[in-house]
C-alpha positions as CSV (number, residue, x, y, z in Angstrom):
1,X,15.2,3.1,-6.6
2,X,11.5,3.6,-5.5
3,X,8.8,3.3,-8.1
4,X,5.2,4.4,-8.1
5,X,2.8,3.0,-10.7
6,X,-0.9,3.2,-11.5
7,X,-2.3,-0.3,-11.8
8,X,-5.9,0.4,-12.7
9,X,-8.6,3.0,-12.0
10,X,-7.9,3.9,-8.4
11,X,-5.3,1.3,-7.7
12,X,-1.6,2.3,-7.3
13,X,1.5,0.4,-6.3
14,X,4.6,1.7,-4.6
15,X,7.8,-0.4,-4.7
16,X,10.1,0.6,-1.9
17,X,13.4,-1.1,-2.8
18,X,15.3,-2.3,0.2
19,X,12.7,-1.1,2.7
20,X,12.2,-3.0,5.9
21,X,8.9,-3.2,7.8
22,X,9.6,0.0,9.8
23,X,10.5,2.0,6.7
24,X,7.4,0.7,4.9
25,X,5.2,1.7,7.8
26,X,6.7,5.2,8.0
27,X,6.2,5.7,4.2
28,X,2.6,4.5,4.5
29,X,2.0,6.9,7.4
30,X,3.4,9.8,5.3
31,X,1.4,8.9,2.2
32,X,-1.8,8.6,4.3
33,X,-1.2,12.0,6.0
34,X,-0.5,13.7,2.7
35,X,-3.7,12.2,1.3
36,X,-5.8,13.4,4.3
37,X,-4.4,16.9,3.8
38,X,-5.4,16.9,0.2
39,X,-8.8,15.5,1.1
40,X,-9.4,18.4,3.5
41,X,-9.2,20.8,0.5
42,X,-11.8,18.7,-1.4
43,X,-14.3,17.5,1.3
44,X,-16.9,16.6,-1.3
45,X,-14.5,14.2,-3.1
46,X,-14.8,11.4,-0.6
47,X,-11.0,10.9,-1.1
48,X,-9.6,8.1,1.0
49,X,-7.2,5.2,1.0
50,X,-7.1,1.5,1.9
51,X,-3.6,0.0,1.7
52,X,-2.0,-3.4,1.8
53,X,1.7,-3.5,2.3
54,X,3.8,-6.6,2.0
55,X,7.5,-6.6,3.0
56,X,9.4,-9.4,1.3
57,X,12.1,-11.0,3.3
58,X,12.4,-13.5,0.5
59,X,11.3,-12.6,-3.0
60,X,8.7,-14.6,-4.8
61,X,9.5,-16.3,-8.1
62,X,8.0,-13.6,-10.2
63,X,6.8,-10.0,-10.2
64,X,3.3,-11.3,-10.9
65,X,3.3,-13.5,-7.8
66,X,4.6,-10.6,-5.7
67,X,1.8,-8.4,-7.0
68,X,-0.9,-11.0,-6.4
69,X,0.3,-11.6,-2.8
70,X,0.4,-7.8,-2.1
71,X,-3.1,-7.4,-3.8
72,X,-4.4,-10.1,-1.3
73,X,-3.2,-8.0,1.6
74,X,-4.8,-4.9,0.1
75,X,-8.2,-6.6,-0.3
76,X,-7.9,-7.9,3.3
77,X,-7.4,-4.3,4.4
78,X,-10.4,-3.1,2.3
79,X,-12.7,-5.8,3.7
80,X,-11.8,-4.9,7.3
81,X,-13.3,-1.4,6.8
82,X,-12.9,1.8,4.8
83,X,-9.6,3.6,5.2
84,X,-7.7,0.7,6.7
85,X,-4.1,-0.3,6.1
86,X,-2.3,-3.5,6.8
87,X,1.4,-4.3,6.8
88,X,2.5,-7.9,6.6
89,X,5.9,-9.5,6.2
90,X,6.5,-12.5,3.9
91,X,7.5,-15.0,5.0
92,X,6.4,-14.3,8.6
């Protein structure tokens, strides 16, 4: 039931259906480790990742709202420094 989608240029979304915060954090760690391994093979690429993860305890009214809320967490991660990842739960 998980889905990966390219949203734009270098922006991707991963929907982890039924994942709790722990499962989302573990998936994020695995993706980051895989990306670091690939980047080692292409050191001139500058390949890296900033990630915003939002675990929904209660779903928003629409997919658009969910995406906008998650996008805000991703931009918060990006603005805190290159290669950062944040995991939040909604509602807290």
